[in-house]
C-alpha positions, 0 to 999 in steps of 0.5 A: 243775587245782588237785589237780596241784599237788604234781606241779609242785613235789614234789623226786621228780616227773618233772614239776617246773616251773621258777620263772616269772621266773627258771627255778630248779626251783619250790617254791611254786606257786599258781593265778591268774586272768589277764584272758582267759586264764583259770586259769594256774599260777604256780610260783615258787622260794624266792627269787623268791616271798620278793622278790614277798612284800617288795615286795607288804608294802612296797606295802601290797598283801596277799598273795591267794590260797593258795600250795602249798609244799614245801621 
């Protein structure tokens, strides 16, 4: 599953995904483990990624996991 990350966010890929929140083109992806659903992709655009990082920082929560980014 983790080997397919580049096709999800590469600007030249025909399989490029959209942001899970706002549907803009994704530039970052990560794998999250959701209870009862297992591992899932979490694709985000730049703006939603930054908002998420700022919200976690303000709440005192570290940003977990590893992001794969292409800009």
